[in-house]
C-alpha positions in Angstrom: 59.9 143.5 130.4 59.9 147.0 133.1 56.0 148.7 131.2 54.3 145.0 131.9 52.4 145.4 135.4 53.0 143.6 138.1 49.9 141.6 138.0 51.1 140.0 134.3 54.0 138.4 136.3 52.7 136.5 138.9 50.9 132.7 138.2 47.6 133.2 136.9 45.0 130.8 135.0 45.8 128.2 132.8 48.9 127.3 130.6 49.6 126.9 126.8 49.9 122.5 128.0 46.6 123.2 129.9 45.2 124.6 126.7 45.5 122.5 123.4 45.3 119.1 122.6 46.7 115.9 123.5 49.0 114.1 122.4 50.3 116.2 120.1 54.6 116.3 120.4 55.0 112.6 118.6 51.8 110.7 118.2 49.0 112.4 117.2 45.4 110.7 117.3 45.7 110.7 113.6 49.0 108.8 113.9 47.7 106.2 115.4 46.5 104.1 112.8 50.3 104.0 111.2 51.3 103.0 114.1 49.7 100.5 115.3 49.9 99.1 111.8 54.2 100.1 112.0 53.4 97.7 115.5 52.4 94.3 113.7 55.6 95.2 111.2 58.2 92.0 111.3 61.0 95.1 112.3 58.7 95.8 115.4 56.4 93.4 116.1 59.2 90.9 118.6 60.4 94.2 120.3 56.9 94.5 121.4 55.8 91.0 122.2 59.2 91.4 124.6 58.7 94.8 126.2 54.5 93.9 126.9 56.3 90.7 128.3 58.7 92.8 130.7 56.2 95.2 131.7 53.1 93.0 132.6 54.2 91.6 136.0 55.2 95.3 137.5 52.8 97.5 138.8 55.2 100.6 138.7 58.5 101.7 137.2 61.3 103.8 139.3 64.5 105.6 137.6 67.2 103.2 137.4 70.1 105.3 138.1 70.7 106.6 141.3 70.4 110.0 139.9 68.1 111.1 136.7 70.0 110.8 133.8 69.0 109.5 130.6 72.0 109.0 128.5 72.3 106.1 130.9 69.2 105.2 130.4 67.0 105.8 133.4 64.1 106.0 131.8 64.2 102.7 129.1 61.1 101.4 130.9 59.1 104.0 130.7 59.2 105.0 127.0 58.9 101.3 126.8 55.3 101.4 128.6 54.2 104.6 126.5 55.1 103.0 123.4 52.5 100.2 124.4 50.3 102.4 125.7 50.0 104.2 122.7 49.7 101.2 120.4 47.4 98.9 122.5 45.8 101.4 124.4 46.0 99.5 127.6 45.5 101.7 130.9 48.0 99.0 132.3 51.2 100.5 130.6 49.7 104.4 131.3 49.4 104.0 134.2 53.1 102.8 134.8 54.1 105.5 132.9 52.3 107.6 135.5 54.2 106.0 138.8 57.4 106.7 136.6 56.8 110.4 136.1 55.3 110.8 139.3 58.6 109.2 141.2 60.3 112.3 138.8 58.7 114.4 140.7 59.6 113.2 144.1 63.2 113.2 142.6 62.2 117.0 141.9 60.6 118.0 145.2 63.6 116.1 147.2 66.4 118.3 145.1 67.6 121.2 146.0 66.2 124.3 144.7 68.5 125.4 141.5 67.9 129.1 142.3 69.7 128.7 145.6 73.1 127.5 144.1 72.6 128.7 140.8 76.2 130.8 139.6 78.1 128.9 142.0 80.0 126.3 139.9 81.0 129.2 137.3 80.0 130.0 133.8 78.3 126.9 131.6 78.3 125.1 135.0 74.8 126.2 136.5 74.0 122.9 138.7 76.1 120.1 137.4 78.8 119.4 135.3 77.9 117.2 132.4 77.9 118.5 128.9 76.3 121.9 129.0 76.2 122.0 132.5 72.5 121.6 132.9 72.4 118.3 134.4 73.5 116.6 137.3 71.5 116.4 140.1 69.0 118.4 138.5 66.5 117.6 136.3 67.5 120.8 133.6 69.3 119.0 131.1 67.2 119.0 127.9 66.9 115.3 126.5 65.5 115.2 130.3 63.0 118.0 129.7 62.1 116.5 125.9 61.6 113.2 126.8 59.6 113.4 130.6 57.4 116.1 128.1 56.9 112.9 125.8 56.2 110.2 128.4 53.4 113.7 129.7 51.7 114.6 127.0 51.0 110.2 126.2 49.3 110.2 129.0 48.1 113.5 130.0 44.2 114.3 131.3 43.3 110.4 131.5 43.8 110.3 134.8 46.8 108.2 135.5 48.8 110.1 138.0 48.0 111.2 140.8 46.8 115.2 141.1 49.3 116.2 143.6 52.4 114.7 140.9 51.4 116.3 138.3 51.4 119.2 139.5 55.0 118.9 141.1 55.3 117.6 137.7 54.4 121.1 136.0 55.8 123.1 138.2 58.9 121.5 138.1 59.2 121.7 133.6 58.1 125.3 134.1 61.1 126.1 136.2 63.6 125.0 132.7 63.1 128.1 130.1 63.8 130.0 132.9 67.3 128.8 133.9 68.3 127.5 130.0 67.5 130.7 128.7 71.2 132.0 131.0 72.8 129.2 129.4 75.9 130.7 127.3 75.2 127.8 125.1 72.3 128.7 124.3 73.4 132.1 122.8 75.9 130.4 119.9 72.6 129.6 118.4 74.8 127.3 115.3 75.2 123.8 117.1 73.4 120.8 118.5 73.6 121.8 122.4 71.7 125.4 121.5 69.0 123.5 119.2 68.3 121.4 122.6 68.1 123.7 124.6 65.9 126.1 122.8 63.6 123.2 121.9 64.0 122.4 125.5 63.1 125.8 126.9 59.9 126.0 124.6 58.5 122.7 125.7 59.1 124.1 129.3 57.4 127.8 128.8 54.2 125.3 128.2 53.8 124.6 131.6 54.8 128.1 132.2 51.3 130.4 134.3 53.2 133.1 133.5 51.4 134.0 130.2 53.5 136.8 129.1 56.6 135.1 129.6 55.6 132.3 128.2 54.7 133.3 124.9 57.4 135.9 124.7 59.8 132.6 125.7 58.2 130.5 122.8 57.7 133.1 119.9 61.5 133.7 120.5 62.8 130.3 120.3 60.7 129.7 118.0 61.8 132.8 115.6 65.1 130.9 116.8 64.5 127.6 114.3 65.2 130.4 111.1 68.4 131.0 112.3 69.1 126.8 112.9 68.3 126.5 109.7 70.5 128.6 108.0 73.5 126.6 109.5 72.6 124.0 107.1 75.2 125.2 103.7 74.1 125.4 100.8 74.9 122.1 99.5 72.9 120.5 102.2 76.0 120.0 105.0 75.2 121.5 108.5 78.2 123.3 109.4 79.2 121.2 111.8 79.9 118.5 108.9 80.9 115.1 111.4 78.7 113.1 112.8 77.6 115.9 114.8 76.3 117.3 111.7 73.6 114.4 111.6 72.7 115.0 115.5 72.0 118.3 114.3 69.7 117.9 111.7 67.8 115.3 114.0 68.0 117.7 117.0 66.0 120.3 114.7 63.5 118.0 113.8 62.8 117.2 117.4 62.5 121.4 117.7 60.3 121.2 114.5 57.4 118.7 115.7 57.1 120.1 118.3 56.2 123.4 117.4 53.8 121.9 114.3 52.4 120.0 116.6 51.7 122.5 119.4 51.3 125.7 117.1 50.9 124.6 113.2 54.3 126.1 112.1 55.5 123.7 109.6 59.2 123.7 109.7 59.6 120.9 107.7 58.8 123.3 105.3 60.5 126.4 105.4 63.7 127.3 104.3 66.1 129.9 104.4 67.8 130.9 101.3 66.8 128.1 99.2 67.8 125.5 101.9 65.8 124.0 104.9 65.8 120.4 106.3 64.3 118.3 103.1 68.2 119.7 101.3 69.5 118.5 104.2 68.5 114.9 103.9 69.0 115.1 100.9 72.3 115.6 101.4 73.0 112.7 104.2 72.3 109.9 101.0 75.3 111.2 99.1 77.4 110.9 103.1 75.8 106.8 103.5 79.2 104.4 102.7 78.3 100.9 101.3 79.1 98.0 102.7 77.8 94.8 105.0 75.9 97.5 106.8 75.1 100.6 105.1 76.7 103.2 107.4 77.1 107.0 107.2 80.3 109.4 107.2 81.8 109.8 110.7 79.0 107.1 112.3 81.1 103.7 112.4 78.8 101.0 111.8 75.6 102.3 112.1 73.0 104.4 110.9 73.8 107.3 113.6 70.3 109.2 114.8 68.0 107.0 112.6 65.3 108.4 114.1 66.1 111.9 112.1 66.6 109.5 108.7 62.8 108.0 109.3 61.4 112.1 110.1 62.8 112.4 107.2 61.2 109.5 105.1 58.2 110.6 107.1 58.0 114.2 105.9 59.9 113.9 102.1 58.9 110.0 100.8 62.8 110.3 99.5 62.9 107.3 97.8 66.6 106.7 99.3 65.4 107.8 102.6 63.7 104.5 102.3 66.8 102.2 101.0 68.8 103.5 104.0 65.7 102.8 106.3 64.9 99.3 104.5 68.8 98.0 105.2 68.3 98.4 108.6 67.6 94.4 109.3 71.3 93.7 108.2 73.1 94.6 110.7 72.5 92.2 113.8 71.6 94.8 116.4 69.5 98.4 115.2 70.4 101.3 117.9 67.1 102.4 120.4 67.1 104.3 123.0 70.5 105.1 121.9 72.2 108.0 122.8 69.4 110.7 123.7 66.8 107.5 124.5 63.4 108.8 123.4 61.3 106.6 121.8 61.4 108.6 118.6 62.5 105.7 116.7 58.9 104.6 116.5 57.0 107.2 116.6 59.2 108.4 112.8 58.7 105.0 111.3 56.9 104.5 108.5 56.8 101.3 106.3 59.6 102.0 103.1 57.6 101.2 100.5 59.2 103.1 97.8 62.8 102.2 98.7 65.2 102.8 95.7 68.9 103.1 95.7 70.9 106.1 94.5 70.8 106.1 91.1 73.6 108.5 91.7 77.7 106.2 92.4 79.5 109.8 93.9 78.8 112.6 95.5 80.6 116.1 96.0 80.1 118.4 98.4 82.3 121.8 97.5 80.9 123.9 100.4 82.9 121.7 102.8 84.8 120.1 100.8 83.9 116.7 100.8 83.9 114.3 97.6 82.1 110.4 98.6 84.1 107.8 95.1 81.8 104.3 95.5 82.4 101.3 93.5 78.5 100.7 94.1 76.2 100.2 95.9 75.8 96.6 96.6 76.8 95.6 99.9 80.4 93.9 98.6 81.3 97.4 97.3 
């Protein structure tokens, strides 16, 4: 950076975020017909009816927990409002999203400056003591930034948030990548935390008025996606193997959708030594365990990260993924806004019209040393 003129490092002009088309992240204009059709399906229609009933009597949304912790669901009502706004176009729901983001901006304005305390908690604990050391009383956990970015993307440019709050929010968003690039987890480059950090950092850099720094950050983090794809082993299993294997693929598809929407580079089509996200989704099919409730290896009695599986079906149309999605109705509950509550389950959903169970019974993954033997794919297996 020493050869870059000082004038280039000061706040200047518009940001990348301000120049691109919105929405771009999860629901682009061309997605709206599919999403509105999905909202009428028997699986989704009761959910939307309940969310509308919950939201119609409200005039604002607040942060539902003492600190902003989206793992605890402090943003669930805002996610419901965003989904209803995308589907219905009702400005009431859009305004509710705006009131929540205004509350986030106010929380940011009242928080200590992270630069004043950075590093005082020791390595890996810059501002808090939750996973990755990036949450606590600051809005720096990448899940929070990705979720806030999604909400802001949905209402951006619609006049549904006061200008002062929007300015504070954009200032807040631009800070994340300046901190996350120093965090030890980012440089490991091989686990789900690093993927989330890079995805959050990439999104954050879009808000940076310093266009040199923004461009350098976005390029560097975008290129890390090739390294992440390289962590998918030759048999399609991510090297973390257990439930975090699925979590890493989920993180990759979030990052891939963000990059594609922002810049057009499609990592769903990229491969490293012949292996990419499509191979990972096909391998996931081979880890399914039949029974009364279809489940996956190391994921108890549920389809872990089923938003990611819906994304795989939407991208590749793999019939066996569609079959797995179609069996969600067999359980009495379906995870929604769970673990990383973003609402992406709906955006990636596509009615599986070509669903069929796998033609194979057994599956073998020689690189990771796993094998699955099944009597059948019936629920009585």
